[in-house]
SEGU-731571 format. One record per atom (N, C-alpha, C): residue in one letter; x, y, z; residue number from 1. Coordinates in pm, 1 decimal, m for minus. Example, Ala and Ser with C-alpha at 12.3 -4.5 7.8 and 13.67 -1.06 7.14 Angstrom:
A_1319.0_m569.0_780.0_1;
A_1230.0_m450.0_780.0_1;
A_1320.0_m330.0_780.0_1;
S_1285.0_m225.0_708.0_2;
S_1367.0_m106.0_714.0_2;
S_1290.0_3.0_787.0_2;
END
This chain:
M_14762.8_m2497.8_m13584.3_1;
M_14735.5_m2378.0_m13541.4_1;
M_14778.2_m2266.3_m13643.2_1;
S_14685.6_m2167.7_m13651.3_2;
S_14712.3_m2062.4_m13769.3_2;
S_14801.3_m1959.5_m13697.6_2;
P_14854.9_m1885.3_m13796.8_3;
P_14946.8_m1770.4_m13747.2_3;
P_14845.1_m1668.5_m13656.2_3;
G_14727.7_m1653.5_m13703.6_4;
G_14650.0_m1566.0_m13619.5_4;
G_14633.6_m1605.9_m13475.8_4;
D_14613.2_m1753.3_m13464.1_5;
D_14593.4_m1820.3_m13324.6_5;
D_14725.8_m1790.5_m13233.3_5;
V_14839.9_m1800.1_m13307.5_6;
V_14965.4_m1772.7_m13251.6_6;
V_14974.7_m1640.9_m13201.7_6;
A_14937.5_m1547.4_m13275.9_7;
A_14947.5_m1400.3_m13261.2_7;
A_14856.2_m1363.5_m13122.9_7;
D_14738.3_m1433.6_m13141.9_8;
D_14646.5_m1408.3_m13023.9_8;
D_14713.1_m1445.0_m12887.5_8;
L_14764.6_m1573.1_m12890.4_9;
L_14817.6_m1623.8_m12763.5_9;
L_14928.2_m1554.2_m12728.2_9;
W_15017.3_m1486.5_m12817.2_10;
W_15137.5_m1389.9_m12784.8_10;
W_15081.9_m1284.6_m12720.0_10;
A_14960.4_m1207.7_m12791.8_11;
A_14898.4_m1098.0_m12743.2_11;
A_14854.7_m1121.3_m12581.2_11;
Q_14786.6_m1224.6_m12565.5_12;
Q_14732.1_m1260.3_m12438.5_12;
Q_14847.1_m1266.7_m12335.9_12;
A_14949.9_m1340.1_m12373.1_13;
A_15064.2_m1366.2_m12275.6_13;
A_15144.2_m1226.2_m12227.1_13;
Q_15138.0_m1133.3_m12342.4_14;
Q_15203.4_m1011.2_m12316.7_14;
Q_15120.4_m932.1_m12232.9_14;
V_14986.4_m928.4_m12254.2_15;
V_14909.6_m822.4_m12161.1_15;
V_14884.3_m884.1_m12021.1_15;
T_14881.7_m1018.4_m12010.5_16;
T_14866.4_m1090.0_m11876.4_16;
T_15001.6_m1072.7_m11801.8_16;
S_15121.9_m1062.2_m11877.6_17;
S_15248.3_m1031.4_m11806.1_17;
S_15273.2_m888.0_m11749.8_17;
L_15208.6_m792.5_m11857.8_18;
L_15222.9_m657.1_m11811.8_18;
L_15126.6_m606.0_m11708.7_18;
L_15025.5_m677.3_m11689.1_19;
L_14924.7_m658.2_m11585.5_19;
L_14917.2_m727.9_m11483.7_19;
R_15028.8_m795.5_m11453.6_20;
R_15042.4_m896.7_m11346.6_20;
R_15009.0_m835.0_m11209.5_20;
S_15059.1_m710.5_m11192.5_21;
S_15068.5_m652.2_m11070.1_21;
S_14945.6_m541.4_m11064.6_21;
I_14892.5_m530.6_m11157.4_22;
I_14777.5_m420.4_m11153.1_22;
I_14652.3_m477.8_m11157.9_22;
D_14562.5_m420.3_m11093.6_23;
D_14423.0_m462.4_m11103.4_23;
D_14331.3_m402.9_m11212.8_23;
G_14237.7_m463.2_m11266.1_24;
G_14150.0_m407.5_m11374.2_24;
G_14218.0_m416.7_m11509.3_24;
E_14137.2_m371.5_m11606.1_25;
E_14175.2_m382.2_m11751.2_25;
E_14253.9_m232.0_m11794.9_25;
P_14325.3_m243.2_m11872.8_26;
P_14386.6_m107.2_m11937.9_26;
P_14291.5_m26.2_m11999.3_26;
P_14299.3_94.9_m12003.2_27;
P_14211.2_186.1_m12070.6_27;
P_14221.1_177.6_m12210.3_27;
A_14119.8_212.7_m12290.9_28;
A_14096.1_188.2_m12432.7_28;
A_14217.4_285.8_m12493.0_28;
Y_14289.6_214.2_m12589.1_29;
Y_14397.0_297.3_m12673.5_29;
Y_14326.6_429.0_m12727.6_29;
G_14417.4_522.0_m12713.0_30;
G_14374.3_659.7_m12762.3_30;
G_14271.7_740.8_m12671.8_30;
S_14228.6_688.5_m12561.9_31;
S_14121.7_746.7_m12490.5_31;
S_14184.4_840.3_m12401.8_31;
L_14109.8_922.0_m12333.7_32;
L_14186.8_1023.3_m12243.5_32;
L_14234.4_958.9_m12121.5_32;
S_14184.9_868.2_m12073.1_33;
S_14258.7_788.1_m11969.4_33;
S_14389.8_725.9_m12004.7_33;
W_14382.7_681.3_m12146.3_34;
W_14519.2_619.2_m12193.1_34;
W_14614.7_742.0_m12207.3_34;
L_14590.6_851.4_m12253.8_35;
L_14669.0_956.2_m12274.1_35;
L_14724.2_1002.3_m12138.8_35;
R_14642.0_995.7_m12041.6_36;
R_14698.1_1050.2_m11908.2_36;
R_14800.6_945.9_m11837.6_36;
L_14817.0_830.5_m11895.2_37;
L_14911.7_737.9_m11806.7_37;
L_15067.6_792.2_m11855.5_37;
A_15141.8_750.9_m11752.5_38;
A_15292.4_792.0_m11768.4_38;
A_15345.6_711.4_m11892.7_38;
P_15447.6_746.3_m11970.4_39;
P_15493.6_681.5_m12078.7_39;
P_15544.7_537.1_m12050.5_39;
G_15583.2_503.0_m11946.3_40;
G_15641.6_383.7_m11904.8_40;
G_15532.3_288.6_m11839.8_40;
D_15426.8_331.1_m11815.1_41;
D_15307.8_264.4_m11767.6_41;
D_15263.5_131.9_m11822.8_41;
P_15297.5_18.9_m11780.7_42;
P_15250.4_m105.5_m11842.4_42;
P_15109.1_m124.6_m11895.6_42;
R_15029.7_m38.9_m11848.6_43;
R_14870.9_m36.2_m11897.7_43;
R_14884.9_42.3_m12029.9_43;
K_14984.3_127.9_m12058.1_44;
K_14969.8_193.2_m12176.8_44;
K_15008.2_102.3_m12291.8_44;
V_15113.8_5.1_m12261.7_45;
V_15157.9_m91.2_m12358.7_45;
V_15054.9_m194.8_m12384.2_45;
A_14999.5_m251.4_m12265.0_46;
A_14883.5_m342.8_m12270.9_46;
A_14779.5_m297.0_m12356.4_46;
A_14729.9_m185.5_m12348.9_47;
A_14625.1_m115.2_m12431.1_47;
A_14663.3_m119.2_m12557.0_47;
I_14789.6_m72.9_m12604.4_48;
I_14841.5_m89.6_m12756.2_48;
I_14828.1_m218.9_m12809.3_48;
I_14890.0_m336.2_m12740.6_49;
I_14882.6_m462.9_m12779.7_49;
I_14725.6_m517.3_m12789.6_49;
T_14643.6_m479.4_m12695.0_50;
T_14498.4_m511.8_m12709.4_50;
T_14437.2_m450.3_m12833.8_50;
A_14457.5_m326.1_m12845.8_51;
A_14405.5_m249.7_m12973.8_51;
A_14459.8_m324.6_m13096.4_51;
A_14580.6_m351.6_m13105.1_52;
A_14645.1_m413.9_m13217.6_52;
A_14574.1_m565.2_m13252.4_52;
E_14568.5_m631.5_m13128.5_53;
E_14506.0_m766.5_m13165.1_53;
E_14355.6_m755.9_m13204.8_53;
A_14290.1_m649.5_m13164.8_54;
A_14144.6_m622.8_m13195.3_54;
A_14144.6_m600.5_m13347.1_54;
Y_14231.6_m516.3_m13378.2_55;
Y_14227.8_m486.9_m13515.9_55;
Y_14269.0_m586.6_m13605.0_55;
R_14383.4_m666.6_m13576.5_56;
R_14399.3_m785.1_m13652.8_56;
R_14295.9_m885.8_m13660.7_56;
Q_14207.4_m906.4_m13571.7_57;
Q_14116.3_m1010.4_m13562.9_57;
Q_13986.1_m955.2_m13648.8_57;
R_13978.2_m819.9_m13644.7_58;
R_13874.1_m752.9_m13729.1_58;
R_13908.9_m769.3_m13865.9_58;
A_14026.3_m748.0_m13898.3_59;
A_14089.7_m746.6_m14050.5_59;
A_14085.5_m877.1_m14092.5_59;
A_14114.9_m982.1_m14013.6_60;
A_14102.0_m1140.8_m14062.6_60;
A_13965.1_m1161.3_m14087.0_60;
E_13858.4_m1134.8_m13983.8_61;
E_13735.3_m1167.0_m14013.7_61;
E_13680.0_m1109.7_m14154.5_61;
E_13714.4_m975.1_m14175.0_62;
E_13680.4_m914.2_m14304.8_62;
E_13749.7_m987.8_m14430.5_62;
A_13860.2_m1022.7_m14399.4_63;
A_13926.5_m1110.8_m14531.5_63;
A_13852.4_m1237.4_m14549.6_63;
R_13815.1_m1304.1_m14428.2_64;
R_13749.2_m1425.0_m14447.9_64;
R_13615.0_m1407.5_m14501.4_64;
L_13553.9_m1302.8_m14469.1_65;
L_13402.9_m1284.3_m14540.1_65;
L_13423.2_m1252.7_m14680.5_65;
E_13520.3_m1167.5_m14725.4_66;
E_13553.4_m1123.4_m14856.0_66;
E_13565.5_m1249.2_m14950.2_66;
Q_13655.9_m1350.6_m14894.9_67;
Q_13693.1_m1481.2_m14959.6_67;
Q_13559.1_m1550.3_m14956.9_67;
L_13479.5_m1567.3_m14851.2_68;
L_13354.3_m1634.6_m14858.6_68;
L_13255.7_m1586.3_m14966.5_68;
A_13245.1_m1461.1_m14977.7_69;
A_13158.3_m1372.9_m15066.8_69;
A_13201.0_m1414.7_m15216.7_69;
A_13332.1_m1421.2_m15247.6_70;
A_13381.3_m1465.1_m15373.6_70;
A_13357.3_m1619.4_m15399.5_70;
E_13375.3_m1684.1_m15320.2_71;
E_13368.1_m1826.3_m15338.5_71;
E_13220.9_m1891.7_m15329.0_71;
D_13149.3_m1842.5_m15233.0_72;
D_13004.4_m1900.6_m15207.5_72;
D_12911.3_m1782.0_m15175.0_72;
P_12859.3_m1702.7_m15269.4_73;
P_12776.4_m1589.3_m15233.6_73;
P_12654.7_m1614.8_m15142.2_73;
E_12608.5_m1731.4_m15157.4_74;
E_12486.8_m1772.5_m15082.9_74;
E_12513.2_m1806.2_m14943.1_74;
A_12620.2_m1858.8_m14908.4_75;
A_12679.0_m1899.2_m14775.0_75;
A_12707.8_m1772.5_m14708.7_75;
Y_12774.4_m1661.9_m14795.9_76;
Y_12803.0_m1538.2_m14751.2_76;
Y_12694.7_m1473.6_m14685.3_76;
R_12569.1_m1468.4_m14773.1_77;
R_12467.5_m1396.9_m14738.3_77;
R_12394.8_m1459.6_m14625.7_77;
M_12401.6_m1582.9_m14610.4_78;
M_12337.3_m1653.3_m14501.3_78;
M_12409.2_m1618.6_m14360.0_78;
Q_12544.1_m1614.8_m14380.0_79;
Q_12618.5_m1591.9_m14244.3_79;
Q_12604.7_m1429.8_m14228.3_79;
V_12627.4_m1354.7_m14307.7_80;
V_12610.5_m1195.7_m14272.6_80;
V_12480.7_m1154.8_m14231.5_80;
Y_12371.1_m1223.0_m14280.0_81;
Y_12239.7_m1175.6_m14251.5_81;
Y_12162.1_m1264.1_m14146.8_81;
A_12254.5_m1355.9_m14094.0_82;
A_12169.6_m1444.5_m14003.9_82;
A_12110.0_m1381.7_m13883.4_82;
E_12155.6_m1295.9_m13823.6_83;
E_12109.2_m1233.0_m13706.5_83;
E_11980.1_m1152.7_m13757.9_83;
A_11986.4_m1070.2_m13863.1_84;
A_11895.7_m990.2_m13914.0_84;
A_11768.6_m1091.2_m13954.6_84;
N_11806.0_m1205.1_m14012.4_85;
N_11698.6_m1312.3_m14053.6_85;
N_11626.8_m1357.0_m13936.1_85;
E_11710.1_m1389.4_m13820.5_86;
E_11660.7_m1443.7_m13703.4_86;
E_11552.7_m1333.1_m13633.0_86;
Y_11612.8_m1211.4_m13631.6_87;
Y_11520.2_m1093.0_m13580.1_87;
Y_11385.3_m1083.5_m13672.0_87;
A_11408.9_m1087.7_m13789.7_88;
A_11276.8_m1076.4_m13877.4_88;
A_11178.3_m1201.0_m13860.7_88;
A_11242.3_m1304.3_m13834.1_89;
A_11150.1_m1417.3_m13812.4_89;
A_11077.1_m1406.3_m13687.9_89;
S_11147.2_m1343.5_m13566.0_90;
S_11080.5_m1324.6_m13440.7_90;
S_10975.6_m1219.7_m13457.3_90;
V_11008.1_m1113.5_m13536.5_91;
V_10898.8_m1008.9_m13566.3_91;
V_10787.0_m1057.6_m13643.7_91;
A_10822.9_m1138.0_m13735.5_92;
A_10709.9_m1197.0_m13815.9_92;
A_10606.7_m1279.4_m13736.1_92;
R_10678.2_m1371.1_m13630.4_93;
R_10580.3_m1460.3_m13554.9_93;
R_10489.6_m1369.4_m13482.3_93;
D_10557.0_m1256.3_m13432.4_94;
D_10488.8_m1163.7_m13322.7_94;
D_10361.0_m1109.0_m13411.4_94;
I_10386.3_m1057.6_m13534.5_95;
I_10286.7_m988.0_m13627.3_95;
I_10187.1_m1090.2_m13650.9_95;
A_10224.5_m1227.7_m13687.0_96;
A_10140.4_m1323.6_m13724.3_96;
A_10033.1_m1346.9_m13616.6_96;
R_10078.2_m1329.2_m13485.5_97;
R_9956.7_m1341.7_m13382.9_97;
R_9870.6_m1238.7_m13360.4_97;
R_9904.1_m1118.7_m13419.4_98;
R_9806.8_m993.7_m13400.1_98;
R_9696.9_m1016.0_m13500.3_98;
P_9568.2_m963.6_m13456.4_99;
P_9450.4_m964.0_m13563.9_99;
P_9491.8_m861.2_m13673.2_99;
T_9441.2_m895.2_m13781.6_100;
T_9457.4_m799.6_m13898.5_100;
T_9366.1_m688.2_m13862.5_100;
A_9360.5_m588.0_m13953.6_101;
A_9277.2_m456.7_m13954.5_101;
A_9128.6_m526.0_m13971.4_101;
E_9129.7_m603.2_m14064.0_102;
E_8992.9_m660.1_m14101.4_102;
E_8929.3_m743.5_m13981.6_102;
E_9015.6_m825.3_m13925.8_103;
E_8975.4_m911.7_m13820.0_103;
E_8932.9_m812.9_m13690.0_103;
S_9016.3_m717.0_m13667.4_104;
S_8984.5_m621.3_m13551.7_104;
S_8842.3_m552.4_m13591.8_104;
R_8804.4_m513.4_m13715.5_105;
R_8689.7_m461.1_m13739.4_105;
R_8574.9_m507.8_m13732.2_105;
R_8590.8_m652.8_m13769.6_106;
R_8483.8_m762.9_m13749.2_106;
R_8446.3_m778.0_m13598.4_106;
R_8560.5_m785.3_m13526.6_107;
R_8524.7_m821.4_m13379.4_107;
R_8465.9_m691.4_m13333.6_107;
A_8488.0_m581.2_m13361.8_108;
A_8434.9_m454.0_m13308.8_108;
A_8280.5_m424.5_m13350.9_108;
E_8236.4_m488.9_m13457.3_109;
E_8105.2_m484.7_m13506.4_109;
E_8018.0_m564.1_m13394.9_109;
L_7897.8_m488.4_m13375.2_110;
L_7799.7_m555.6_m13300.3_110;
L_7718.2_m653.4_m13365.5_110;
G_7699.8_m765.0_m13309.1_111;
G_7629.4_m865.8_m13369.6_111;
G_7467.3_m833.7_m13344.2_111;
P_7395.7_m916.1_m13392.3_112;
P_7242.4_m878.3_m13371.3_112;
P_7202.0_m894.0_m13218.5_112;
A_7121.9_m810.1_m13187.6_113;
A_7081.4_m793.1_m13028.2_113;
A_7010.3_m917.0_m13003.6_113;
R_7049.6_m951.9_m12875.2_114;
R_6977.6_m1074.0_m12822.8_114;
R_6855.7_m1031.2_m12742.0_114;
E_6748.1_m1104.6_m12737.7_115;
E_6661.5_m1074.8_m12669.0_115;
E_6679.6_m1086.6_m12505.5_115;
V_6629.9_m984.0_m12435.8_116;
V_6646.6_m1000.2_m12284.6_116;
V_6552.5_m1101.9_m12232.1_116;
I_6587.0_m1183.9_m12157.2_117;
I_6507.5_m1308.5_m12098.9_117;
I_6529.6_m1309.2_m11952.1_117;
A_6419.0_m1278.6_m11878.4_118;
A_6423.5_m1315.6_m11722.8_118;
A_6412.0_m1480.8_m11717.4_118;
A_6489.7_m1528.4_m11601.7_119;
A_6484.3_m1651.5_m11564.1_119;
A_6447.2_m1678.1_m11433.3_119;
A_6366.2_m1792.3_m11407.6_120;
A_6320.6_m1820.5_m11287.9_120;
A_6409.7_m1828.4_m11188.6_120;
G_6382.3_m1768.6_m11058.8_121;
G_6467.4_m1767.2_m10949.8_121;
G_6585.9_m1655.8_m10948.6_121;
W_6587.0_m1586.5_m11061.0_122;
W_6679.4_m1463.2_m11083.5_122;
W_6603.9_m1344.6_m11069.1_122;
P_6682.3_m1235.6_m11029.6_123;
P_6612.6_m1094.7_m11032.2_123;
P_6575.1_m1052.3_m11169.8_123;
P_6461.8_m952.3_m11161.0_124;
P_6434.1_m919.0_m11289.2_124;
P_6528.1_m842.1_m11366.7_124;
V_6525.6_m837.6_m11504.8_125;
V_6627.6_m770.4_m11586.5_125;
V_6577.6_m656.8_m11641.1_125;
A_6674.5_m539.4_m11641.1_126;
A_6646.2_m409.9_m11712.4_126;
A_6608.1_m445.0_m11845.3_126;
V_6507.9_m377.1_m11909.0_127;
V_6473.1_m393.2_m12042.2_127;
V_6555.8_m278.5_m12127.0_127;
P_6645.7_m307.5_m12225.0_128;
P_6701.0_m203.1_m12301.9_128;
P_6618.6_m104.0_m12369.7_128;
G_6643.4_25.3_m12375.6_129;
G_6564.8_105.7_m12440.9_129;
G_6438.9_157.2_m12382.5_129;
R_6409.6_99.6_m12255.6_130;
R_6285.5_136.9_m12171.9_130;
R_6344.2_144.3_m12020.7_130;
P_6387.5_269.7_m12017.2_131;
P_6435.1_315.8_m11876.9_131;
P_6327.3_304.1_m11764.7_131;
G_6377.0_230.4_m11669.3_132;
G_6283.3_207.0_m11548.6_132;
G_6189.0_77.8_m11565.8_132;
W_6184.0_10.0_m11685.9_133;
W_6121.8_m101.9_m11687.0_133;
W_6206.4_m239.9_m11673.3_133;
Y_6138.2_m323.6_m11621.4_134;
Y_6227.0_m469.4_m11590.6_134;
Y_6145.5_m584.4_m11633.9_134;
R_6220.8_m674.0_m11701.1_135;
R_6153.3_m804.4_m11738.9_135;
R_6130.1_m899.3_m11632.9_135;
H_6028.0_m964.5_m11610.6_136;
H_6011.5_m1059.7_m11505.5_136;
H_5979.2_m1195.4_m11565.2_136;
F_6011.9_m1298.4_m11475.3_137;
F_5966.8_m1429.3_m11504.3_137;
F_5845.2_m1463.4_m11436.1_137;
V_5724.7_m1467.9_m11477.2_138;
V_5608.7_m1485.8_m11403.1_138;
V_5517.8_m1588.7_m11459.5_138;
D_5506.4_m1697.6_m11386.6_139;
D_5430.3_m1834.6_m11430.8_139;
D_5468.4_m1877.1_m11567.4_139;
G_5590.9_m1889.7_m11598.2_140;
G_5646.8_m1932.9_m11719.3_140;
G_5648.8_m1830.5_m11827.5_140;
H_5598.9_m1715.5_m11813.1_141;
H_5613.6_m1606.0_m11913.4_141;
H_5699.9_m1487.1_m11883.4_141;
Q_5731.4_m1420.9_m11994.1_142;
Q_5821.4_m1298.6_m11992.8_142;
Q_5712.3_m1176.8_m11968.5_142;
V_5726.5_m1103.0_m11860.8_143;
V_5643.4_m974.1_m11833.7_143;
V_5714.3_m867.0_m11813.2_143;
D_5685.5_m751.0_m11872.6_144;
D_5760.7_m634.3_m11842.5_144;
D_5669.0_m543.4_m11749.1_144;
R_5748.6_m500.9_m11656.8_145;
R_5685.4_m413.9_m11532.3_145;
R_5756.1_m284.5_m11517.0_145;
P_5696.6_m166.0_m11451.7_146;
P_5784.8_m76.9_m11425.6_146;
P_5849.7_m70.7_m11276.7_146;
T_5895.0_m192.7_m11235.1_147;
T_5956.7_m216.4_m11101.0_147;
T_6039.4_m325.2_m11107.9_147;
N_6152.2_m335.0_m11035.9_148;
N_6241.4_m430.3_m11021.3_148;
N_6217.8_m534.1_m10898.3_148;
T_6088.2_m509.9_m10830.4_149;
T_6084.7_m595.3_m10720.4_149;
T_6032.0_m721.8_m10779.9_149;
Q_6092.1_m833.5_m10716.1_150;
Q_6068.5_m973.9_m10767.6_150;
Q_5911.2_m1003.2_m10763.2_150;
Q_5863.1_m1033.6_m10881.9_151;
Q_5716.0_m1072.9_m10902.9_151;
Q_5706.1_m1220.4_m10921.1_151;
D_5627.6_m1277.2_m10833.0_152;
D_5617.4_m1439.9_m10873.4_152;
D_5457.7_m1481.9_m10870.1_152;
G_5412.2_m1550.0_m10962.1_153;
G_5293.4_m1592.3_m10965.8_153;
G_5197.9_m1500.1_m11024.3_153;
S_5091.0_m1568.8_m11088.9_154;
S_4980.2_m1480.1_m11169.7_154;
S_4906.5_m1385.0_m11090.7_154;
A_4913.5_m1406.4_m10948.4_155;
A_4818.5_m1300.2_m10868.8_155;
A_4890.6_m1167.3_m10884.3_155;
R_5015.1_m1176.0_m10902.0_156;
R_5073.6_m1033.7_m10911.8_156;
R_5067.8_m983.2_m11045.8_156;
D_5024.2_m1047.0_m11145.1_157;
D_5007.7_m995.6_m11293.2_157;
D_4897.0_m879.3_m11286.6_157;
H_4811.0_m887.2_m11205.6_158;
H_4696.4_m796.2_m11224.5_158;
H_4728.0_m650.1_m11165.1_158;
END
């Protein structure tokens, strides 16, 4: 067990003891709520111990990272930038799924026009570019007429 672990356990025990009869957490050290506490209020002391322990932990982590940077710069970079690298990888996966500008442009281009074909048993189809005209399927042939009433058989061709 390291000295830091011992200090952490001591701080937890002290705060627990001080707040035994009080509900909730102490206010943040130096906050307006902390300043309003009476000088002998156990929450005031608990806040000081909590702040001191947080500072000790942050200083210990900074020292550990400085030592890692000096001993193994690559391991230091991997650890310090791990979250940023993970986020960048997730963004890259999202971007990779999106179409490129070229792909979007190609998708937006109209392909060659397809001929309108009427089918047996289906209603006539409007002929593009000829308002009011409809393509009918009559006796196996495509016939354009100015009506959308179903036309069947050659008798109606005339």
